[in-house]
C-alpha positions as YAML, in Angstrom:
chain: A
units: angstrom
residues:
- id: 1
  name: MET
  ca: [-1.87, 47.90, 34.05]
- id: 2
  name: ALA
  ca: [-3.02, 49.05, 30.59]
- id: 3
  name: ALA
  ca: [-5.96, 47.27, 29.02]
- id: 4
  name: ALA
  ca: [-5.11, 44.89, 26.21]
- id: 5
  name: ASP
  ca: [-5.78, 46.08, 22.66]
- id: 6
  name: PRO
  ca: [-8.93, 44.27, 21.34]
- id: 7
  name: ALA
  ca: [-7.35, 43.86, 17.91]
- id: 8
  name: THR
  ca: [-4.27, 42.25, 19.45]
- id: 9
  name: ALA
  ca: [-6.43, 39.93, 21.58]
- id: 10
  name: ALA
  ca: [-8.43, 38.82, 18.57]
- id: 11
  name: SER
  ca: [-5.25, 38.14, 16.61]
- id: 12
  name: SER
  ca: [-3.75, 36.00, 19.39]
- id: 13
  name: PHE
  ca: [-6.98, 34.03, 19.77]
- id: 14
  name: SER
  ca: [-6.97, 33.07, 16.10]
- id: 15
  name: GLN
  ca: [-3.61, 31.36, 16.57]
- id: 16
  name: PHE
  ca: [-5.06, 28.80, 19.01]
- id: 17
  name: SER
  ca: [-5.51, 25.26, 17.70]
- id: 18
  name: PHE
  ca: [-8.90, 23.54, 17.72]
- id: 19
  name: ARG
  ca: [-8.39, 21.95, 21.15]
- id: 20
  name: ARG
  ca: [-10.29, 23.06, 24.22]
- id: 21
  name: ALA
  ca: [-8.66, 24.81, 27.18]
- id: 22
  name: VAL
  ca: [-8.23, 22.22, 29.92]
- id: 23
  name: CYS
  ca: [-7.27, 22.69, 33.57]
- id: 24
  name: PRO
  ca: [-6.33, 19.75, 35.79]
- id: 25
  name: SER
  ca: [-8.22, 21.53, 38.57]
- id: 26
  name: PRO
  ca: [-12.00, 21.99, 38.57]
- id: 27
  name: LEU
  ca: [-11.47, 25.60, 37.52]
- id: 28
  name: ARG
  ca: [-12.20, 26.08, 33.80]
- id: 29
  name: VAL
  ca: [-11.13, 29.13, 31.80]
- id: 30
  name: CYS
  ca: [-13.49, 29.95, 28.95]
- id: 31
  name: PHE
  ca: [-12.46, 32.04, 25.98]
- id: 32
  name: SER
  ca: [-14.94, 34.01, 23.89]
- id: 33
  name: ARG
  ca: [-14.20, 35.53, 20.49]
- id: 34
  name: PRO
  ca: [-14.91, 39.32, 20.49]
- id: 35
  name: HIS
  ca: [-17.35, 40.48, 17.84]
- id: 36
  name: PRO
  ca: [-15.63, 42.84, 15.36]
- id: 37
  name: PRO
  ca: [-17.29, 46.28, 15.13]
- id: 38
  name: GLY
  ca: [-19.76, 46.68, 12.35]
- id: 39
  name: ARG
  ca: [-20.32, 42.93, 11.80]
- id: 40
  name: LEU
  ca: [-23.84, 41.61, 11.96]
- id: 41
  name: ARG
  ca: [-24.43, 39.43, 15.00]
- id: 42
  name: VAL
  ca: [-26.42, 36.26, 14.32]
- id: 43
  name: SER
  ca: [-29.16, 35.40, 16.78]
- id: 44
  name: SER
  ca: [-29.58, 31.91, 18.27]
- id: 45
  name: THR
  ca: [-32.84, 31.55, 16.31]
- id: 46
  name: THR
  ca: [-30.97, 32.11, 13.05]
- id: 47
  name: VAL
  ca: [-28.33, 29.54, 14.01]
- id: 48
  name: VAL
  ca: [-31.02, 26.94, 14.73]
- id: 49
  name: ALA
  ca: [-32.62, 27.62, 11.36]
- id: 50
  name: LEU
  ca: [-29.27, 27.25, 9.56]
- id: 51
  name: HIS
  ca: [-28.56, 24.03, 11.44]
- id: 52
  name: LYS
  ca: [-31.85, 22.54, 10.29]
- id: 53
  name: ARG
  ca: [-31.16, 23.46, 6.68]
- id: 54
  name: ASN
  ca: [-27.58, 22.26, 6.62]
- id: 55
  name: PRO
  ca: [-26.74, 20.08, 9.67]
- id: 56
  name: LYS
  ca: [-23.41, 18.80, 8.30]
- id: 57
  name: ARG
  ca: [-22.03, 22.31, 7.83]
- id: 58
  name: LEU
  ca: [-22.63, 23.32, 11.44]
- id: 59
  name: LYS
  ca: [-21.98, 19.89, 12.95]
- id: 60
  name: TYR
  ca: [-18.72, 21.03, 14.47]
- id: 61
  name: ALA
  ca: [-19.64, 24.60, 15.37]
- id: 62
  name: ALA
  ca: [-17.60, 26.99, 17.48]
- id: 63
  name: GLU
  ca: [-18.71, 25.47, 20.77]
- id: 64
  name: ARG
  ca: [-16.93, 22.20, 19.83]
- id: 65
  name: GLN
  ca: [-13.60, 23.95, 19.24]
- id: 66
  name: PHE
  ca: [-11.22, 24.26, 22.15]
- id: 67
  name: SER
  ca: [-7.63, 24.99, 23.09]
- id: 68
  name: ARG
  ca: [-5.61, 23.51, 25.91]
- id: 69
  name: GLY
  ca: [-4.12, 26.93, 26.62]
- id: 70
  name: ASP
  ca: [-1.37, 27.16, 29.24]
- id: 71
  name: ALA
  ca: [-2.79, 24.34, 31.36]
- id: 72
  name: GLY
  ca: [-1.48, 21.70, 28.95]
- id: 73
  name: MET
  ca: [-2.65, 18.12, 28.81]
- id: 74
  name: LEU
  ca: [-5.17, 16.86, 31.37]
- id: 75
  name: ARG
  ca: [-3.97, 13.80, 33.26]
- id: 76
  name: VAL
  ca: [-6.37, 11.79, 35.40]
- id: 77
  name: GLU
  ca: [-5.19, 8.94, 37.63]
- id: 78
  name: VAL
  ca: [-7.87, 6.30, 38.23]
- id: 79
  name: GLU
  ca: [-7.69, 3.11, 40.28]
- id: 80
  name: PRO
  ca: [-7.70, 0.01, 38.02]
- id: 81
  name: SER
  ca: [-10.62, -1.35, 40.07]
- id: 82
  name: GLY
  ca: [-12.69, 1.69, 39.10]
- id: 83
  name: GLU
  ca: [-13.60, 2.74, 42.63]
- id: 84
  name: ASP
  ca: [-13.03, 6.43, 41.80]
- id: 85
  name: PHE
  ca: [-14.93, 6.77, 38.52]
- id: 86
  name: TRP
  ca: [-16.06, 10.28, 39.49]
- id: 87
  name: LYS
  ca: [-12.64, 11.49, 38.33]
- id: 88
  name: LEU
  ca: [-13.61, 10.67, 34.74]
- id: 89
  name: ASP
  ca: [-16.25, 13.43, 34.46]
- id: 90
  name: PRO
  ca: [-13.91, 15.99, 32.85]
- id: 91
  name: VAL
  ca: [-12.66, 13.32, 30.43]
- id: 92
  name: ILE
  ca: [-16.22, 12.59, 29.29]
- id: 93
  name: ASP
  ca: [-16.77, 16.31, 28.78]
- id: 94
  name: LEU
  ca: [-13.61, 16.68, 26.70]
- id: 95
  name: ILE
  ca: [-14.44, 13.72, 24.44]
- id: 96
  name: ASN
  ca: [-17.89, 15.19, 23.75]
- id: 97
  name: ARG
  ca: [-16.24, 18.46, 22.75]
- id: 98
  name: GLY
  ca: [-13.83, 16.86, 20.27]
- id: 99
  name: ALA
  ca: [-10.71, 16.13, 22.34]
- id: 100
  name: VAL
  ca: [-8.20, 13.41, 21.41]
- id: 101
  name: GLY
  ca: [-6.75, 11.44, 24.30]
- id: 102
  name: VAL
  ca: [-5.55, 8.11, 25.70]
- id: 103
  name: ILE
  ca: [-7.50, 5.63, 27.82]
- id: 104
  name: PRO
  ca: [-6.74, 2.10, 29.09]
- id: 105
  name: THR
  ca: [-8.44, -1.02, 27.75]
- id: 106
  name: ASP
  ca: [-8.31, -4.66, 28.79]
- id: 107
  name: THR
  ca: [-5.18, -5.05, 26.65]
- id: 108
  name: VAL
  ca: [-3.00, -1.99, 25.88]
- id: 109
  name: TYR
  ca: [-3.61, 1.76, 25.95]
- id: 110
  name: SER
  ca: [-5.54, 3.33, 23.05]
- id: 111
  name: ILE
  ca: [-5.73, 6.78, 21.49]
- id: 112
  name: VAL
  ca: [-9.42, 7.64, 21.20]
- id: 113
  name: CYS
  ca: [-11.79, 10.33, 19.96]
- id: 114
  name: ASP
  ca: [-15.46, 10.92, 19.21]
- id: 115
  name: LEU
  ca: [-16.83, 8.75, 16.42]
- id: 116
  name: SER
  ca: [-18.81, 11.58, 14.81]
- id: 117
  name: ASN
  ca: [-16.20, 14.35, 14.89]
- id: 118
  name: ASN
  ca: [-14.29, 14.35, 11.59]
- id: 119
  name: GLU
  ca: [-11.82, 16.99, 12.76]
- id: 120
  name: SER
  ca: [-10.94, 14.86, 15.80]
- id: 121
  name: ILE
  ca: [-10.47, 11.79, 13.61]
- id: 122
  name: GLU
  ca: [-8.03, 13.70, 11.40]
- id: 123
  name: ARG
  ca: [-6.09, 14.87, 14.47]
- id: 124
  name: LEU
  ca: [-5.98, 11.30, 15.79]
- id: 125
  name: ARG
  ca: [-4.46, 10.14, 12.49]
- id: 126
  name: ARG
  ca: [-1.85, 12.91, 12.56]
- id: 127
  name: LEU
  ca: [-1.03, 12.26, 16.22]
- id: 128
  name: LYS
  ca: [-0.42, 8.55, 15.64]
- id: 129
  name: GLY
  ca: [1.06, 9.00, 12.16]
- id: 130
  name: ILE
  ca: [-1.60, 6.81, 10.55]
- id: 131
  name: ARG
  ca: [-2.08, 6.97, 6.80]
- id: 132
  name: ASP
  ca: [-5.52, 7.58, 5.37]
- id: 133
  name: SER
  ca: [-5.52, 4.10, 3.85]
- id: 134
  name: LYS
  ca: [-5.49, 2.41, 7.27]
- id: 135
  name: PRO
  ca: [-9.00, 1.68, 8.65]
- id: 136
  name: LEU
  ca: [-9.77, 2.56, 12.26]
- id: 137
  name: SER
  ca: [-11.44, 0.41, 14.91]
- id: 138
  name: ILE
  ca: [-14.14, 1.37, 17.40]
- id: 139
  name: LEU
  ca: [-14.66, 0.72, 21.10]
- id: 140
  name: CYS
  ca: [-18.33, -0.19, 21.61]
- id: 141
  name: ARG
  ca: [-20.54, 0.05, 24.67]
- id: 142
  name: SER
  ca: [-22.64, -3.02, 23.86]
- id: 143
  name: LEU
  ca: [-23.83, -5.39, 21.16]
- id: 144
  name: ARG
  ca: [-26.35, -2.71, 20.15]
- id: 145
  name: ASP
  ca: [-23.49, -0.51, 18.92]
- id: 146
  name: ILE
  ca: [-22.14, -3.41, 16.87]
- id: 147
  name: ASP
  ca: [-25.58, -3.89, 15.32]
- id: 148
  name: THR
  ca: [-25.70, -0.19, 14.47]
- id: 149
  name: TYR
  ca: [-22.30, 0.27, 12.85]
- id: 150
  name: THR
  ca: [-21.90, -3.17, 11.24]
- id: 151
  name: THR
  ca: [-24.17, -5.57, 9.37]
- id: 152
  name: GLY
  ca: [-23.87, -7.99, 12.29]
- id: 153
  name: PHE
  ca: [-22.53, -11.48, 12.93]
- id: 154
  name: PRO
  ca: [-23.25, -14.59, 10.85]
- id: 155
  name: ARG
  ca: [-26.45, -16.10, 12.25]
- id: 156
  name: GLY
  ca: [-26.15, -19.57, 10.76]
- id: 157
  name: THR
  ca: [-27.70, -21.18, 7.69]
- id: 158
  name: ASN
  ca: [-29.61, -24.30, 6.71]
- id: 159
  name: GLN
  ca: [-26.44, -25.55, 5.02]
- id: 160
  name: GLY
  ca: [-24.80, -26.25, 8.37]
- id: 161
  name: GLN
  ca: [-23.02, -22.94, 9.02]
- id: 162
  name: ALA
  ca: [-22.82, -22.39, 12.77]
- id: 163
  name: ASN
  ca: [-24.64, -19.59, 14.55]
- id: 164
  name: ILE
  ca: [-21.56, -17.53, 15.37]
- id: 165
  name: PHE
  ca: [-23.57, -14.83, 17.12]
- id: 166
  name: ARG
  ca: [-24.32, -17.10, 20.09]
- id: 167
  name: ALA
  ca: [-20.65, -18.03, 20.44]
- id: 168
  name: VAL
  ca: [-19.49, -14.41, 20.19]
- id: 169
  name: LYS
  ca: [-21.83, -13.32, 22.98]
- id: 170
  name: ARG
  ca: [-19.94, -15.65, 25.32]
- id: 171
  name: ALA
  ca: [-16.57, -14.17, 24.31]
- id: 172
  name: ILE
  ca: [-17.32, -10.47, 24.74]
- id: 173
  name: PRO
  ca: [-16.70, -8.25, 26.59]
- id: 174
  name: GLY
  ca: [-13.18, -9.53, 26.17]
- id: 175
  name: PRO
  ca: [-9.78, -9.06, 24.49]
- id: 176
  name: TYR
  ca: [-11.01, -9.58, 20.93]
- id: 177
  name: THR
  ca: [-11.17, -7.27, 17.91]
- id: 178
  name: ILE
  ca: [-13.74, -8.61, 15.46]
- id: 179
  name: ILE
  ca: [-13.72, -7.50, 11.84]
- id: 180
  name: LEU
  ca: [-17.21, -7.18, 10.38]
- id: 181
  name: PRO
  ca: [-18.81, -5.53, 7.32]
- id: 182
  name: ALA
  ca: [-19.48, -1.86, 8.08]
- id: 183
  name: SER
  ca: [-23.02, -0.52, 7.82]
- id: 184
  name: LYS
  ca: [-24.05, 2.79, 6.28]
- id: 185
  name: GLU
  ca: [-24.03, 4.33, 9.77]
- id: 186
  name: PHE
  ca: [-20.26, 3.91, 10.08]
- id: 187
  name: PRO
  ca: [-18.50, 7.17, 9.07]
- id: 188
  name: LYS
  ca: [-16.63, 7.07, 5.76]
- id: 189
  name: GLN
  ca: [-13.90, 9.13, 7.42]
- id: 190
  name: CYS
  ca: [-12.89, 5.99, 9.32]
- id: 191
  name: ILE
  ca: [-12.45, 3.81, 6.23]
- id: 192
  name: LYS
  ca: [-10.88, 6.41, 3.98]
- id: 193
  name: HIS
  ca: [-8.55, 5.09, 1.30]
- id: 194
  name: GLY
  ca: [-6.01, 7.39, -0.32]
- id: 195
  name: SER
  ca: [-7.81, 10.73, -0.39]
- id: 196
  name: SER
  ca: [-10.91, 12.50, 0.87]
- id: 197
  name: THR
  ca: [-12.92, 11.49, -2.18]
- id: 198
  name: ARG
  ca: [-11.79, 7.88, -2.52]
- id: 199
  name: TYR
  ca: [-12.85, 5.18, -0.11]
- id: 200
  name: ALA
  ca: [-12.12, 1.51, 0.31]
- id: 201
  name: LYS
  ca: [-14.43, -0.62, -1.82]
- id: 202
  name: ARG
  ca: [-14.62, -3.23, 0.89]
- id: 203
  name: ARG
  ca: [-16.21, -1.49, 3.85]
- id: 204
  name: GLN
  ca: [-15.14, -3.22, 7.03]
- id: 205
  name: VAL
  ca: [-14.53, -2.23, 10.63]
- id: 206
  name: GLY
  ca: [-12.88, -3.75, 13.68]
- id: 207
  name: VAL
  ca: [-15.14, -3.65, 16.75]
- id: 208
  name: ARG
  ca: [-14.21, -4.14, 20.40]
- id: 209
  name: ILE
  ca: [-16.07, -4.34, 23.71]
- id: 210
  name: PRO
  ca: [-13.21, -4.26, 26.24]
- id: 211
  name: ASP
  ca: [-13.56, -5.99, 29.59]
- id: 212
  name: ASP
  ca: [-11.98, -3.16, 31.57]
- id: 213
  name: PRO
  ca: [-13.76, -1.20, 34.35]
- id: 214
  name: ILE
  ca: [-12.22, 2.17, 33.43]
- id: 215
  name: CYS
  ca: [-12.87, 1.82, 29.72]
- id: 216
  name: GLN
  ca: [-16.43, 0.63, 30.32]
- id: 217
  name: ALA
  ca: [-17.13, 3.56, 32.66]
- id: 218
  name: ILE
  ca: [-16.08, 6.00, 29.94]
- id: 219
  name: LEU
  ca: [-18.02, 4.27, 27.17]
- id: 220
  name: GLN
  ca: [-21.23, 3.96, 29.20]
- id: 221
  name: ASN
  ca: [-21.29, 7.73, 29.72]
- id: 222
  name: LEU
  ca: [-21.01, 8.55, 26.01]
- id: 223
  name: ASP
  ca: [-23.70, 8.68, 23.34]
- id: 224
  name: GLU
  ca: [-21.58, 6.92, 20.70]
- id: 225
  name: PRO
  ca: [-18.63, 4.51, 20.47]
- id: 226
  name: LEU
  ca: [-15.04, 5.75, 20.33]
- id: 227
  name: ILE
  ca: [-12.63, 5.61, 17.43]
- id: 228
  name: CYS
  ca: [-9.47, 3.91, 18.69]
- id: 229
  name: THR
  ca: [-5.94, 2.93, 17.77]
- id: 230
  name: SER
  ca: [-3.30, 1.40, 20.03]
- id: 231
  name: VAL
  ca: [-0.53, 3.58, 21.47]
- id: 232
  name: LYS
  ca: [2.92, 2.80, 20.10]
- id: 233
  name: TYR
  ca: [6.35, 4.40, 19.98]
- id: 234
  name: LEU
  ca: [6.57, 6.88, 17.13]
- id: 235
  name: SER
  ca: [9.56, 5.24, 15.44]
- id: 236
  name: GLU
  ca: [9.05, 1.62, 16.49]
- id: 237
  name: ASP
  ca: [6.27, -0.91, 16.07]
- id: 238
  name: GLU
  ca: [6.06, -1.53, 19.80]
- id: 239
  name: TRP
  ca: [3.30, -0.75, 22.28]
- id: 240
  name: ILE
  ca: [3.85, 1.77, 25.08]
- id: 241
  name: LEU
  ca: [2.62, 0.24, 28.32]
- id: 242
  name: ASP
  ca: [3.49, 2.96, 30.85]
- id: 243
  name: PRO
  ca: [1.10, 5.96, 30.89]
- id: 244
  name: VAL
  ca: [3.88, 8.22, 32.17]
- id: 245
  name: ILE
  ca: [5.94, 7.53, 29.05]
- id: 246
  name: ILE
  ca: [2.85, 7.99, 26.86]
- id: 247
  name: ALA
  ca: [2.28, 11.42, 28.41]
- id: 248
  name: ASP
  ca: [5.91, 12.47, 27.90]
- id: 249
  name: LEU
  ca: [5.96, 11.43, 24.25]
- id: 250
  name: TYR
  ca: [2.50, 12.48, 23.09]
- id: 251
  name: GLU
  ca: [1.77, 15.67, 25.05]
- id: 252
  name: PRO
  ca: [4.12, 17.77, 22.87]
- id: 253
  name: LEU
  ca: [2.29, 16.42, 19.80]
- id: 254
  name: GLY
  ca: [-1.03, 17.79, 20.99]
- id: 255
  name: LEU
  ca: [-2.59, 15.04, 23.12]
- id: 256
  name: ASP
  ca: [-5.47, 16.60, 25.07]
- id: 257
  name: PHE
  ca: [-5.83, 14.13, 27.96]
- id: 258
  name: ILE
  ca: [-4.68, 10.79, 29.34]
- id: 259
  name: VAL
  ca: [-6.42, 8.47, 31.78]
- id: 260
  name: ASP
  ca: [-3.74, 6.77, 33.88]
- id: 261
  name: GLY
  ca: [-4.94, 3.33, 34.92]
- id: 262
  name: GLY
  ca: [-1.51, 1.96, 35.70]
- id: 263
  name: PRO
  ca: [0.98, 0.03, 33.52]
- id: 264
  name: ARG
  ca: [-0.35, -2.61, 31.13]
- id: 265
  name: ILE
  ca: [1.06, -5.88, 29.74]
- id: 266
  name: ALA
  ca: [2.33, -6.12, 26.15]
- id: 267
  name: ASP
  ca: [-0.54, -8.33, 25.04]
- id: 268
  name: PRO
  ca: [-2.81, -6.85, 22.34]
- id: 269
  name: SER
  ca: [-6.27, -8.07, 21.41]
- id: 270
  name: THR
  ca: [-6.80, -11.15, 19.27]
- id: 271
  name: VAL
  ca: [-8.08, -10.06, 15.84]
- id: 272
  name: VAL
  ca: [-10.75, -12.29, 14.30]
- id: 273
  name: ASP
  ca: [-11.82, -11.72, 10.68]
- id: 274
  name: MET
  ca: [-15.49, -12.50, 10.07]
- id: 275
  name: MET
  ca: [-15.62, -11.17, 6.53]
- id: 276
  name: GLU
  ca: [-15.19, -14.69, 5.14]
- id: 277
  name: THR
  ca: [-17.06, -17.95, 5.71]
- id: 278
  name: ASN
  ca: [-15.05, -19.03, 8.75]
- id: 279
  name: PRO
  ca: [-14.04, -16.71, 11.63]
- id: 280
  name: THR
  ca: [-10.27, -16.54, 11.06]
- id: 281
  name: ILE
  ca: [-7.64, -15.38, 13.55]
- id: 282
  name: ILE
  ca: [-5.34, -12.98, 11.73]
- id: 283
  name: ARG
  ca: [-3.48, -11.92, 14.90]
- id: 284
  name: GLN
  ca: [-3.20, -14.05, 18.01]
- id: 285
  name: GLY
  ca: [-3.15, -11.90, 21.13]
- id: 286
  name: LYS
  ca: [-4.50, -11.97, 24.64]
- id: 287
  name: GLY
  ca: [-7.79, -13.61, 23.67]
- id: 288
  name: PRO
  ca: [-7.40, -17.42, 23.44]
- id: 289
  name: LYS
  ca: [-8.39, -19.33, 20.30]
- id: 290
  name: LEU
  ca: [-11.91, -20.65, 20.77]
- id: 291
  name: ASP
  ca: [-13.42, -23.73, 19.16]
- id: 292
  name: TRP
  ca: [-15.43, -21.71, 16.59]
- id: 293
  name: MET
  ca: [-12.30, -19.88, 15.35]
- id: 294
  name: VAL
  ca: [-9.73, -21.09, 12.84]
- id: 295
  name: ALA
  ca: [-6.12, -20.00, 12.56]
- id: 296
  name: LYS
  ca: [-5.01, -18.23, 9.39]
- id: 297
  name: ASP
  ca: [-2.88, -21.18, 8.23]
- id: 298
  name: GLU
  ca: [-5.81, -23.55, 8.85]
- id: 299
  name: GLU
  ca: [-8.05, -21.37, 6.70]
- id: 300
  name: GLU
  ca: [-5.49, -21.32, 3.89]
- id: 301
  name: GLU
  ca: [-5.17, -25.10, 4.11]
- id: 302
  name: ALA
  ca: [-8.95, -25.51, 3.96]
- id: 303
  name: GLN
  ca: [-9.15, -23.28, 0.89]
- id: 304
  name: SER
  ca: [-6.39, -25.29, -0.81]
- id: 305
  name: MET
  ca: [-8.21, -28.56, -0.14]
- id: 306
  name: PHE
  ca: [-11.43, -27.08, -1.52]
- id: 307
  name: ALA
  ca: [-9.59, -25.98, -4.68]
- id: 308
  name: LEU
  ca: [-8.14, -29.46, -5.16]
- id: 309
  name: LYS
  ca: [-11.56, -31.09, -4.80]
- id: 310
  name: ALA
  ca: [-13.09, -28.61, -7.22]
- id: 311
  name: ALA
  ca: [-10.36, -29.14, -9.82]
...
């Protein structure tokens, strides 16, 4: 068999997308870009020096780019009890390299990607069909992550405001998404509004610590939280609960992996807004209403009464 033309090989390589080659088996196929003749090769010492001078420019260097190749999407079946967590090792590796995939939570399935990889975040938005104006939530490993990427929970005041932090600690991990003010550590890419140079004036982020063994096993093996958005049908505002259907619909769109933890129940997380004085439920889901929460209509009624008294 005749050897392939180097020019032809280089041309075909350039057509690959920025997704890593994945094999369902332990065998991995690595691609390397041939160096064109006459081009100066940069040493590893030079790369390190450039990285120190301009870390943002080389943040997503060539080693983070990957293509699925002919192997297609990686699918990993894991027991809901989490007794075979060793199967998640290739999933952890893919997330660290910039892959976009689906994992189970304690409510519905979520599309996730690395928090610090802007290219992955853009692919996640395109995959789900999310507009730039819609903020993204994060799956956190612990309360420490929440302290890092938000300004934290209300701690109580001398004027009688309750110490919400103590109450929240008893509710998470659990099926709650809590909206908090975002800190400077939270990437602007996740709260983009309209265009790449215009961002929402009110920086806020929804944070979750799911009570799910599979999800927790993935998060605990990562260095950062995961950007997440629930998996829905492309043309309908309805969650997809069967991982087999998710794979069929999203693999052609470029999904890199899916962790199959079995079918879920159509019961999303309860969303609690803590941007105002009182923690207000803006979507009732799987998480029950607790005594320190108020329903949205109750909050509106309280504001109306306050306005009447002030008038």
